[in-house]
PDB file of N, H, CA, C and O in Angstrom:
ATOM      1  N   MET A   1      58.043 -86.079 132.390  1.00  0.00           N
ATOM      2  CA  MET A   1      59.181 -85.364 132.444  1.00  0.00           C
ATOM      3  C   MET A   1      60.091 -85.554 131.155  1.00  0.00           C
ATOM      4  O   MET A   1      60.031 -86.664 130.627  1.00  0.00           O
ATOM      5  N   GLU A   2      60.948 -84.575 130.573  1.00  0.00           N
ATOM      6  H   GLU A   2      60.996 -83.673 131.002  1.00  0.00           H
ATOM      7  CA  GLU A   2      62.006 -84.846 129.687  1.00  0.00           C
ATOM      8  C   GLU A   2      63.184 -84.074 129.794  1.00  0.00           C
ATOM      9  O   GLU A   2      63.197 -82.922 130.227  1.00  0.00           O
ATOM     10  N   GLY A   3      64.302 -84.783 129.350  1.00  0.00           N
ATOM     11  H   GLY A   3      64.291 -85.719 128.998  1.00  0.00           H
ATOM     12  CA  GLY A   3      65.500 -84.274 129.360  1.00  0.00           C
ATOM     13  C   GLY A   3      66.358 -84.728 128.270  1.00  0.00           C
ATOM     14  O   GLY A   3      66.160 -85.761 127.631  1.00  0.00           O
ATOM     15  N   ILE A   4      67.312 -83.914 128.087  1.00  0.00           N
ATOM     16  H   ILE A   4      67.473 -83.075 128.605  1.00  0.00           H
ATOM     17  CA  ILE A   4      68.444 -84.331 126.872  1.00  0.00           C
ATOM     18  C   ILE A   4      69.573 -84.662 127.329  1.00  0.00           C
ATOM     19  O   ILE A   4      70.067 -83.837 128.098  1.00  0.00           O
ATOM     20  N   TYR A   5      70.239 -85.707 127.102  1.00  0.00           N
ATOM     21  H   TYR A   5      69.837 -86.377 126.477  1.00  0.00           H
ATOM     22  CA  TYR A   5      71.484 -86.024 127.729  1.00  0.00           C
ATOM     23  C   TYR A   5      72.439 -86.703 126.661  1.00  0.00           C
ATOM     24  O   TYR A   5      71.984 -87.530 125.871  1.00  0.00           O
ATOM     25  N   LYS A   6      73.690 -86.356 126.657  1.00  0.00           N
ATOM     26  H   LYS A   6      74.060 -85.684 127.299  1.00  0.00           H
ATOM     27  CA  LYS A   6      74.739 -86.978 125.779  1.00  0.00           C
ATOM     28  C   LYS A   6      75.645 -88.037 126.467  1.00  0.00           C
ATOM     29  O   LYS A   6      76.598 -87.708 127.173  1.00  0.00           O
ATOM     30  N   ILE A   7      75.286 -89.363 126.217  1.00  0.00           N
ATOM     31  H   ILE A   7      74.512 -89.630 125.643  1.00  0.00           H
ATOM     32  CA  ILE A   7      75.894 -90.523 126.640  1.00  0.00           C
ATOM     33  C   ILE A   7      76.536 -91.233 125.577  1.00  0.00           C
ATOM     34  O   ILE A   7      75.941 -91.321 124.503  1.00  0.00           O
ATOM     35  N   ALA A   8      77.913 -91.865 125.754  1.00  0.00           N
ATOM     36  H   ALA A   8      78.396 -91.793 126.626  1.00  0.00           H
ATOM     37  CA  ALA A   8      78.695 -92.459 124.881  1.00  0.00           C
ATOM     38  C   ALA A   8      78.568 -91.928 123.483  1.00  0.00           C
ATOM     39  O   ALA A   8      78.377 -92.644 122.499  1.00  0.00           O
ATOM     40  N   GLY A   9      78.694 -90.564 123.465  1.00  0.00           N
ATOM     41  H   GLY A   9      78.849 -89.982 124.263  1.00  0.00           H
ATOM     42  CA  GLY A   9      78.802 -89.782 121.967  1.00  0.00           C
ATOM     43  C   GLY A   9      77.499 -89.716 121.643  1.00  0.00           C
ATOM     44  O   GLY A   9      77.446 -89.147 120.552  1.00  0.00           O
ATOM     45  N   HIS A  10      76.430 -89.995 122.012  1.00  0.00           N
ATOM     46  H   HIS A  10      76.473 -90.457 122.898  1.00  0.00           H
ATOM     47  CA  HIS A  10      75.202 -89.839 121.279  1.00  0.00           C
ATOM     48  C   HIS A  10      74.324 -89.095 122.129  1.00  0.00           C
ATOM     49  O   HIS A  10      74.508 -89.150 123.345  1.00  0.00           O
ATOM     50  N   THR A  11      73.328 -88.359 121.620  1.00  0.00           N
ATOM     51  H   THR A  11      73.178 -88.314 120.632  1.00  0.00           H
ATOM     52  CA  THR A  11      72.159 -87.431 122.214  1.00  0.00           C
ATOM     53  C   THR A  11      71.255 -88.038 122.342  1.00  0.00           C
ATOM     54  O   THR A  11      70.754 -88.568 121.350  1.00  0.00           O
ATOM     55  N   LEU A  12      70.699 -88.199 123.598  1.00  0.00           N
ATOM     56  H   LEU A  12      71.107 -87.769 124.404  1.00  0.00           H
ATOM     57  CA  LEU A  12      69.310 -88.666 123.646  1.00  0.00           C
ATOM     58  C   LEU A  12      68.345 -87.949 124.302  1.00  0.00           C
ATOM     59  O   LEU A  12      68.721 -87.144 125.154  1.00  0.00           O
ATOM     60  N   LYS A  13      66.990 -88.100 124.042  1.00  0.00           N
ATOM     61  H   LYS A  13      66.684 -88.754 123.350  1.00  0.00           H
ATOM     62  CA  LYS A  13      65.980 -87.240 124.443  1.00  0.00           C
ATOM     63  C   LYS A  13      65.281 -88.392 125.308  1.00  0.00           C
ATOM     64  O   LYS A  13      64.785 -89.311 124.656  1.00  0.00           O
ATOM     65  N   VAL A  14      65.185 -88.449 126.712  1.00  0.00           N
ATOM     66  H   VAL A  14      65.588 -87.703 127.242  1.00  0.00           H
ATOM     67  CA  VAL A  14      64.614 -89.247 127.604  1.00  0.00           C
ATOM     68  C   VAL A  14      63.197 -88.505 128.207  1.00  0.00           C
ATOM     69  O   VAL A  14      63.183 -87.417 128.782  1.00  0.00           O
ATOM     70  N   ILE A  15      62.071 -89.322 127.947  1.00  0.00           N
ATOM     71  H   ILE A  15      62.082 -90.207 127.480  1.00  0.00           H
ATOM     72  CA  ILE A  15      60.983 -88.956 128.325  1.00  0.00           C
ATOM     73  C   ILE A  15      60.277 -90.032 129.116  1.00  0.00           C
ATOM     74  O   ILE A  15      59.739 -91.046 128.671  1.00  0.00           O
ATOM     75  N   SER A  16      60.394 -89.562 130.574  1.00  0.00           N
ATOM     76  H   SER A  16      60.832 -88.739 130.935  1.00  0.00           H
ATOM     77  CA  SER A  16      60.071 -90.549 131.552  1.00  0.00           C
ATOM     78  C   SER A  16      58.726 -90.143 132.639  1.00  0.00           C
ATOM     79  O   SER A  16      58.378 -88.997 132.921  1.00  0.00           O
ATOM     80  N   LEU A  17      58.279 -91.060 133.001  1.00  0.00           N
ATOM     81  H   LEU A  17      58.562 -91.992 132.772  1.00  0.00           H
ATOM     82  CA  LEU A  17      57.289 -90.858 133.919  1.00  0.00           C
ATOM     83  C   LEU A  17      57.844 -90.524 135.464  1.00  0.00           C
ATOM     84  O   LEU A  17      57.199 -89.726 136.144  1.00  0.00           O
ATOM     85  N   HIS A  18      58.819 -91.029 135.902  1.00  0.00           N
ATOM     86  H   HIS A  18      59.342 -91.678 135.350  1.00  0.00           H
ATOM     87  CA  HIS A  18      59.601 -90.952 137.020  1.00  0.00           C
ATOM     88  C   HIS A  18      60.676 -90.136 136.907  1.00  0.00           C
ATOM     89  O   HIS A  18      61.547 -90.330 136.060  1.00  0.00           O
ATOM     90  N   SER A  19      60.701 -89.025 137.869  1.00  0.00           N
ATOM     91  H   SER A  19      59.993 -88.867 138.557  1.00  0.00           H
ATOM     92  CA  SER A  19      61.944 -88.287 138.231  1.00  0.00           C
ATOM     93  C   SER A  19      63.275 -88.700 138.429  1.00  0.00           C
ATOM     94  O   SER A  19      64.279 -88.036 138.170  1.00  0.00           O
ATOM     95  N   GLU A  20      63.221 -89.906 138.931  1.00  0.00           N
ATOM     96  H   GLU A  20      62.406 -90.445 139.141  1.00  0.00           H
ATOM     97  CA  GLU A  20      64.502 -90.583 139.324  1.00  0.00           C
ATOM     98  C   GLU A  20      65.370 -91.134 138.130  1.00  0.00           C
ATOM     99  O   GLU A  20      66.553 -91.460 138.239  1.00  0.00           O
ATOM    100  N   VAL A  21      64.576 -91.197 136.903  1.00  0.00           N
ATOM    101  H   VAL A  21      63.616 -90.932 136.814  1.00  0.00           H
ATOM    102  CA  VAL A  21      65.621 -91.379 135.890  1.00  0.00           C
ATOM    103  C   VAL A  21      66.334 -90.211 135.426  1.00  0.00           C
ATOM    104  O   VAL A  21      67.462 -90.306 134.941  1.00  0.00           O
ATOM    105  N   HIS A  22      65.662 -89.006 135.567  1.00  0.00           N
ATOM    106  H   HIS A  22      64.746 -88.930 135.961  1.00  0.00           H
ATOM    107  CA  HIS A  22      66.429 -87.816 135.338  1.00  0.00           C
ATOM    108  C   HIS A  22      67.412 -87.442 136.181  1.00  0.00           C
ATOM    109  O   HIS A  22      68.430 -86.821 135.874  1.00  0.00           O
ATOM    110  N   ASP A  23      67.020 -87.920 137.500  1.00  0.00           N
ATOM    111  H   ASP A  23      66.194 -88.425 137.749  1.00  0.00           H
ATOM    112  CA  ASP A  23      68.481 -87.809 138.485  1.00  0.00           C
ATOM    113  C   ASP A  23      69.303 -88.361 138.386  1.00  0.00           C
ATOM    114  O   ASP A  23      70.354 -87.895 138.827  1.00  0.00           O
ATOM    115  N   MET A  24      69.299 -89.592 137.789  1.00  0.00           N
ATOM    116  H   MET A  24      68.445 -89.971 137.431  1.00  0.00           H
ATOM    117  CA  MET A  24      70.328 -90.681 137.615  1.00  0.00           C
ATOM    118  C   MET A  24      71.145 -90.059 136.260  1.00  0.00           C
ATOM    119  O   MET A  24      72.341 -90.319 136.126  1.00  0.00           O
ATOM    120  N   CYS A  25      70.595 -89.417 135.496  1.00  0.00           N
ATOM    121  H   CYS A  25      69.624 -89.206 135.605  1.00  0.00           H
ATOM    122  CA  CYS A  25      71.011 -89.035 134.302  1.00  0.00           C
ATOM    123  C   CYS A  25      71.930 -87.353 134.344  1.00  0.00           C
ATOM    124  O   CYS A  25      72.690 -86.933 133.472  1.00  0.00           O
ATOM    125  N   ARG A  26      71.599 -86.766 135.446  1.00  0.00           N
ATOM    126  H   ARG A  26      70.982 -87.108 136.154  1.00  0.00           H
ATOM    127  CA  ARG A  26      71.708 -85.487 135.500  1.00  0.00           C
ATOM    128  C   ARG A  26      73.293 -85.056 135.129  1.00  0.00           C
ATOM    129  O   ARG A  26      73.441 -83.992 134.528  1.00  0.00           O
ATOM    130  N   ASP A  27      74.322 -85.745 135.425  1.00  0.00           N
ATOM    131  H   ASP A  27      74.202 -86.609 135.913  1.00  0.00           H
ATOM    132  CA  ASP A  27      75.601 -85.304 135.108  1.00  0.00           C
ATOM    133  C   ASP A  27      75.953 -85.542 133.568  1.00  0.00           C
ATOM    134  O   ASP A  27      77.055 -85.334 133.061  1.00  0.00           O
ATOM    135  N   TYR A  28      74.783 -86.030 132.905  1.00  0.00           N
ATOM    136  H   TYR A  28      73.888 -86.198 133.318  1.00  0.00           H
ATOM    137  CA  TYR A  28      74.968 -86.289 131.286  1.00  0.00           C
ATOM    138  C   TYR A  28      74.043 -85.148 130.564  1.00  0.00           C
ATOM    139  O   TYR A  28      73.748 -85.325 129.382  1.00  0.00           O
ATOM    140  N   ALA A  29      73.596 -84.020 131.227  1.00  0.00           N
ATOM    141  H   ALA A  29      73.836 -83.877 132.187  1.00  0.00           H
ATOM    142  CA  ALA A  29      72.675 -83.301 130.804  1.00  0.00           C
ATOM    143  C   ALA A  29      73.472 -82.432 129.908  1.00  0.00           C
ATOM    144  O   ALA A  29      74.611 -82.012 130.111  1.00  0.00           O
ATOM    145  N   PHE A  30      72.567 -82.186 128.703  1.00  0.00           N
ATOM    146  H   PHE A  30      71.641 -82.527 128.538  1.00  0.00           H
ATOM    147  CA  PHE A  30      73.191 -81.591 127.453  1.00  0.00           C
ATOM    148  C   PHE A  30      72.028 -80.575 126.793  1.00  0.00           C
ATOM    149  O   PHE A  30      71.517 -80.824 125.701  1.00  0.00           O
ATOM    150  N   GLU A  31      71.769 -79.710 127.383  1.00  0.00           N
ATOM    151  H   GLU A  31      72.184 -79.508 128.270  1.00  0.00           H
ATOM    152  CA  GLU A  31      70.303 -79.026 126.968  1.00  0.00           C
ATOM    153  C   GLU A  31      70.473 -78.495 125.466  1.00  0.00           C
ATOM    154  O   GLU A  31      69.393 -78.375 124.889  1.00  0.00           O
ATOM    155  N   THR A  32      71.240 -78.263 124.954  1.00  0.00           N
ATOM    156  H   THR A  32      72.117 -78.361 125.423  1.00  0.00           H
ATOM    157  CA  THR A  32      71.618 -77.359 123.566  1.00  0.00           C
ATOM    158  C   THR A  32      71.742 -77.908 122.622  1.00  0.00           C
ATOM    159  O   THR A  32      71.995 -77.304 121.580  1.00  0.00           O
ATOM    160  N   ALA A  33      71.580 -79.492 122.680  1.00  0.00           N
ATOM    161  H   ALA A  33      71.375 -79.983 123.527  1.00  0.00           H
ATOM    162  CA  ALA A  33      71.612 -80.360 121.486  1.00  0.00           C
ATOM    163  C   ALA A  33      70.306 -81.078 121.189  1.00  0.00           C
ATOM    164  O   ALA A  33      69.423 -81.498 121.936  1.00  0.00           O
ATOM    165  N   VAL A  34      70.486 -81.095 119.574  1.00  0.00           N
ATOM    166  H   VAL A  34      71.203 -80.754 118.967  1.00  0.00           H
ATOM    167  CA  VAL A  34      69.224 -81.777 119.129  1.00  0.00           C
ATOM    168  C   VAL A  34      69.445 -83.333 119.154  1.00  0.00           C
ATOM    169  O   VAL A  34      70.393 -83.901 118.611  1.00  0.00           O
ATOM    170  N   PRO A  35      68.467 -83.925 119.841  1.00  0.00           N
ATOM    171  CA  PRO A  35      68.678 -85.543 120.142  1.00  0.00           C
ATOM    172  C   PRO A  35      68.536 -86.364 118.830  1.00  0.00           C
ATOM    173  O   PRO A  35      67.642 -86.222 117.996  1.00  0.00           O
ATOM    174  N   GLU A  36      69.677 -87.341 118.780  1.00  0.00           N
ATOM    175  H   GLU A  36      70.403 -87.456 119.457  1.00  0.00           H
ATOM    176  CA  GLU A  36      69.775 -88.148 117.842  1.00  0.00           C
ATOM    177  C   GLU A  36      68.763 -89.491 117.983  1.00  0.00           C
ATOM    178  O   GLU A  36      68.429 -90.169 117.012  1.00  0.00           O
ATOM    179  N   ILE A  37      68.358 -89.736 119.298  1.00  0.00           N
ATOM    180  H   ILE A  37      68.629 -89.185 120.087  1.00  0.00           H
ATOM    181  CA  ILE A  37      67.345 -90.934 119.536  1.00  0.00           C
ATOM    182  C   ILE A  37      66.315 -90.296 120.746  1.00  0.00           C
ATOM    183  O   ILE A  37      66.697 -89.515 121.617  1.00  0.00           O
ATOM    184  N   VAL A  38      65.225 -90.699 120.628  1.00  0.00           N
ATOM    185  H   VAL A  38      64.914 -91.333 119.921  1.00  0.00           H
ATOM    186  CA  VAL A  38      64.165 -90.379 121.467  1.00  0.00           C
ATOM    187  C   VAL A  38      63.855 -91.796 122.194  1.00  0.00           C
ATOM    188  O   VAL A  38      63.596 -92.829 121.576  1.00  0.00           O
ATOM    189  N   ILE A  39      63.928 -91.667 123.759  1.00  0.00           N
ATOM    190  H   ILE A  39      64.138 -90.828 124.261  1.00  0.00           H
ATOM    191  CA  ILE A  39      63.280 -92.845 124.463  1.00  0.00           C
ATOM    192  C   ILE A  39      62.227 -92.504 125.300  1.00  0.00           C
ATOM    193  O   ILE A  39      62.373 -91.474 125.957  1.00  0.00           O
ATOM    194  N   SER A  40      61.173 -93.151 125.429  1.00  0.00           N
ATOM    195  H   SER A  40      61.054 -93.989 124.896  1.00  0.00           H
ATOM    196  CA  SER A  40      59.939 -93.065 125.967  1.00  0.00           C
ATOM    197  C   SER A  40      59.372 -94.069 126.557  1.00  0.00           C
ATOM    198  O   SER A  40      59.497 -95.129 125.943  1.00  0.00           O
ATOM    199  N   ALA A  41      58.772 -94.115 127.565  1.00  0.00           N
ATOM    200  H   ALA A  41      58.671 -93.254 128.063  1.00  0.00           H
ATOM    201  CA  ALA A  41      57.905 -95.169 128.113  1.00  0.00           C
ATOM    202  C   ALA A  41      56.665 -94.599 128.708  1.00  0.00           C
ATOM    203  O   ALA A  41      56.757 -93.945 129.747  1.00  0.00           O
ATOM    204  N   SER A  42      55.476 -94.797 128.118  1.00  0.00           N
ATOM    205  H   SER A  42      55.401 -95.328 127.274  1.00  0.00           H
ATOM    206  CA  SER A  42      54.174 -94.485 128.708  1.00  0.00           C
ATOM    207  C   SER A  42      53.843 -95.338 129.839  1.00  0.00           C
ATOM    208  O   SER A  42      54.705 -96.151 130.171  1.00  0.00           O
ATOM    209  N   GLN A  43      52.653 -95.298 130.549  1.00  0.00           N
ATOM    210  H   GLN A  43      51.953 -94.638 130.279  1.00  0.00           H
ATOM    211  CA  GLN A  43      52.216 -96.045 131.619  1.00  0.00           C
ATOM    212  C   GLN A  43      51.686 -97.000 130.810  1.00  0.00           C
ATOM    213  O   GLN A  43      51.789 -98.000 131.521  1.00  0.00           O
ATOM    214  N   SER A  44      51.157 -97.370 129.731  1.00  0.00           N
ATOM    215  H   SER A  44      51.074 -96.558 129.153  1.00  0.00           H
ATOM    216  CA  SER A  44      50.548 -98.429 129.107  1.00  0.00           C
ATOM    217  C   SER A  44      51.707 -99.440 128.521  1.00  0.00           C
ATOM    218  O   SER A  44      51.546-100.650 128.356  1.00  0.00           O
ATOM    219  N   ASP A  45      52.758 -98.792 128.276  1.00  0.00           N
ATOM    220  H   ASP A  45      52.889 -97.810 128.410  1.00  0.00           H
ATOM    221  CA  ASP A  45      53.928 -99.368 127.999  1.00  0.00           C
ATOM    222  C   ASP A  45      54.443-100.291 129.253  1.00  0.00           C
ATOM    223  O   ASP A  45      54.658-101.491 129.080  1.00  0.00           O
ATOM    224  N   ILE A  46      54.615 -99.710 130.426  1.00  0.00           N
ATOM    225  H   ILE A  46      54.441 -98.736 130.567  1.00  0.00           H
ATOM    226  CA  ILE A  46      54.754-100.097 131.480  1.00  0.00           C
ATOM    227  C   ILE A  46      53.967-101.308 131.727  1.00  0.00           C
ATOM    228  O   ILE A  46      54.468-102.432 131.752  1.00  0.00           O
ATOM    229  N   GLU A  47      52.612-101.036 131.925  1.00  0.00           N
ATOM    230  H   GLU A  47      52.204-100.123 131.905  1.00  0.00           H
ATOM    231  CA  GLU A  47      51.683-102.215 131.889  1.00  0.00           C
ATOM    232  C   GLU A  47      51.812-103.406 130.947  1.00  0.00           C
ATOM    233  O   GLU A  47      51.652-104.577 131.293  1.00  0.00           O
ATOM    234  N   ALA A  48      52.093-103.022 129.827  1.00  0.00           N
ATOM    235  H   ALA A  48      52.224-102.071 129.546  1.00  0.00           H
ATOM    236  CA  ALA A  48      52.163-104.176 128.819  1.00  0.00           C
ATOM    237  C   ALA A  48      53.334-105.092 129.301  1.00  0.00           C
ATOM    238  O   ALA A  48      53.145-106.307 129.350  1.00  0.00           O
ATOM    239  N   GLU A  49      54.659-104.499 129.693  1.00  0.00           N
ATOM    240  H   GLU A  49      54.813-103.511 129.653  1.00  0.00           H
ATOM    241  CA  GLU A  49      55.714-105.218 130.072  1.00  0.00           C
ATOM    242  C   GLU A  49      55.626-106.141 131.191  1.00  0.00           C
ATOM    243  O   GLU A  49      56.125-107.266 131.196  1.00  0.00           O
ATOM    244  N   ARG A  50      54.777-105.459 132.411  1.00  0.00           N
ATOM    245  H   ARG A  50      54.372-104.545 132.407  1.00  0.00           H
ATOM    246  CA  ARG A  50      54.426-106.123 133.293  1.00  0.00           C
ATOM    247  C   ARG A  50      53.561-107.584 133.068  1.00  0.00           C
ATOM    248  O   ARG A  50      53.762-108.653 133.644  1.00  0.00           O
ATOM    249  N   GLU A  51      52.696-107.315 132.199  1.00  0.00           N
ATOM    250  H   GLU A  51      52.533-106.446 131.731  1.00  0.00           H
ATOM    251  CA  GLU A  51      51.680-108.366 131.624  1.00  0.00           C
ATOM    252  C   GLU A  51      52.635-109.466 131.070  1.00  0.00           C
ATOM    253  O   GLU A  51      52.692-110.600 131.547  1.00  0.00           O
ATOM    254  N   GLU A  52      53.383-109.022 130.012  1.00  0.00           N
ATOM    255  H   GLU A  52      53.337-108.101 129.624  1.00  0.00           H
ATOM    256  CA  GLU A  52      54.324-109.965 129.421  1.00  0.00           C
ATOM    257  C   GLU A  52      55.024-110.900 130.066  1.00  0.00           C
ATOM    258  O   GLU A  52      55.006-112.122 129.920  1.00  0.00           O
ATOM    259  N   CYS A  53      55.857-109.991 131.047  1.00  0.00           N
ATOM    260  H   CYS A  53      55.872-108.998 131.166  1.00  0.00           H
ATOM    261  CA  CYS A  53      56.799-110.757 132.129  1.00  0.00           C
ATOM    262  C   CYS A  53      56.049-111.965 133.025  1.00  0.00           C
ATOM    263  O   CYS A  53      56.594-113.006 133.394  1.00  0.00           O
ATOM    264  N   CYS A  54      54.907-111.634 133.235  1.00  0.00           N
ATOM    265  H   CYS A  54      54.465-110.789 132.935  1.00  0.00           H
ATOM    266  CA  CYS A  54      54.108-112.207 134.161  1.00  0.00           C
ATOM    267  C   CYS A  54      53.348-113.394 133.562  1.00  0.00           C
ATOM    268  O   CYS A  54      52.908-114.335 134.223  1.00  0.00           O
ATOM    269  N   ALA A  55      53.250-113.256 132.339  1.00  0.00           N
ATOM    270  H   ALA A  55      53.607-112.491 131.803  1.00  0.00           H
ATOM    271  CA  ALA A  55      52.034-114.079 131.766  1.00  0.00           C
ATOM    272  C   ALA A  55      52.485-115.571 131.843  1.00  0.00           C
ATOM    273  O   ALA A  55      51.599-116.401 132.043  1.00  0.00           O
ATOM    274  N   ASP A  56      53.846-116.019 131.697  1.00  0.00           N
ATOM    275  H   ASP A  56      54.566-115.344 131.534  1.00  0.00           H
ATOM    276  CA  ASP A  56      54.331-117.305 131.603  1.00  0.00           C
ATOM    277  C   ASP A  56      55.025-117.936 132.893  1.00  0.00           C
ATOM    278  O   ASP A  56      55.570-119.020 133.098  1.00  0.00           O
ATOM    279  N   SER A  57      54.775-116.781 133.699  1.00  0.00           N
ATOM    280  H   SER A  57      54.332-115.900 133.532  1.00  0.00           H
ATOM    281  CA  SER A  57      55.527-117.260 135.373  1.00  0.00           C
ATOM    282  C   SER A  57      55.038-116.435 136.362  1.00  0.00           C
ATOM    283  O   SER A  57      54.541-115.347 136.071  1.00  0.00           O
ATOM    284  N   ASN A  58      55.118-116.812 137.455  1.00  0.00           N
ATOM    285  H   ASN A  58      55.522-117.695 137.691  1.00  0.00           H
ATOM    286  CA  ASN A  58      54.716-116.464 138.620  1.00  0.00           C
ATOM    287  C   ASN A  58      55.692-115.800 139.376  1.00  0.00           C
ATOM    288  O   ASN A  58      55.406-115.286 140.458  1.00  0.00           O
ATOM    289  N   ILE A  59      56.901-115.763 138.864  1.00  0.00           N
ATOM    290  H   ILE A  59      57.133-116.180 137.985  1.00  0.00           H
ATOM    291  CA  ILE A  59      58.043-115.113 139.584  1.00  0.00           C
ATOM    292  C   ILE A  59      57.631-113.971 140.446  1.00  0.00           C
ATOM    293  O   ILE A  59      57.720-113.878 141.670  1.00  0.00           O
ATOM    294  N   PHE A  60      57.159-113.111 139.574  1.00  0.00           N
ATOM    295  H   PHE A  60      57.086-113.186 138.580  1.00  0.00           H
ATOM    296  CA  PHE A  60      56.804-111.574 139.979  1.00  0.00           C
ATOM    297  C   PHE A  60      55.116-111.602 140.287  1.00  0.00           C
ATOM    298  O   PHE A  60      54.501-110.563 140.045  1.00  0.00           O
ATOM    299  N   ALA A  61      54.373-112.776 140.815  1.00  0.00           N
ATOM    300  H   ALA A  61      54.873-113.619 141.011  1.00  0.00           H
ATOM    301  CA  ALA A  61      53.158-112.299 140.993  1.00  0.00           C
ATOM    302  C   ALA A  61      53.072-111.653 142.257  1.00  0.00           C
ATOM    303  O   ALA A  61      53.606-111.942 143.328  1.00  0.00           O
ATOM    304  N   GLY A  62      52.154-110.543 141.881  1.00  0.00           N
ATOM    305  H   GLY A  62      51.720-110.308 141.011  1.00  0.00           H
ATOM    306  CA  GLY A  62      51.844-109.672 143.075  1.00  0.00           C
ATOM    307  C   GLY A  62      52.817-108.705 143.291  1.00  0.00           C
ATOM    308  O   GLY A  62      52.621-107.975 144.263  1.00  0.00           O
ATOM    309  N   VAL A  63      53.891-108.502 142.579  1.00  0.00           N
ATOM    310  H   VAL A  63      54.050-109.094 141.790  1.00  0.00           H
ATOM    311  CA  VAL A  63      54.800-107.625 142.994  1.00  0.00           C
ATOM    312  C   VAL A  63      55.061-106.554 141.803  1.00  0.00           C
ATOM    313  O   VAL A  63      55.544-106.922 140.732  1.00  0.00           O
ATOM    314  N   TRP A  64      54.756-105.391 142.024  1.00  0.00           N
ATOM    315  H   TRP A  64      54.363-105.092 142.894  1.00  0.00           H
ATOM    316  CA  TRP A  64      55.024-104.365 140.936  1.00  0.00           C
ATOM    317  C   TRP A  64      56.521-103.943 140.489  1.00  0.00           C
ATOM    318  O   TRP A  64      57.210-103.146 141.126  1.00  0.00           O
ATOM    319  N   ILE A  65      56.885-104.532 139.415  1.00  0.00           N
ATOM    320  H   ILE A  65      56.325-105.180 138.898  1.00  0.00           H
ATOM    321  CA  ILE A  65      58.139-104.111 138.812  1.00  0.00           C
ATOM    322  C   ILE A  65      58.234-103.102 137.853  1.00  0.00           C
ATOM    323  O   ILE A  65      59.331-102.797 137.385  1.00  0.00           O
TER     324      ILE A  65
END
């Protein structure tokens, strides 16, 4: 899913796997602007973060964050 939002004076394009991200940003929707910044996270990015945060600690062991 993609959306363009204006936050803190900056125009962002957000590419997210989860619709909740766009639900939370709906008040900032700005469809006609050219984005200054593109933010995205793929499933492989999420999995890499999970591995990195859990590699040295068992705080999140067994919990999908």
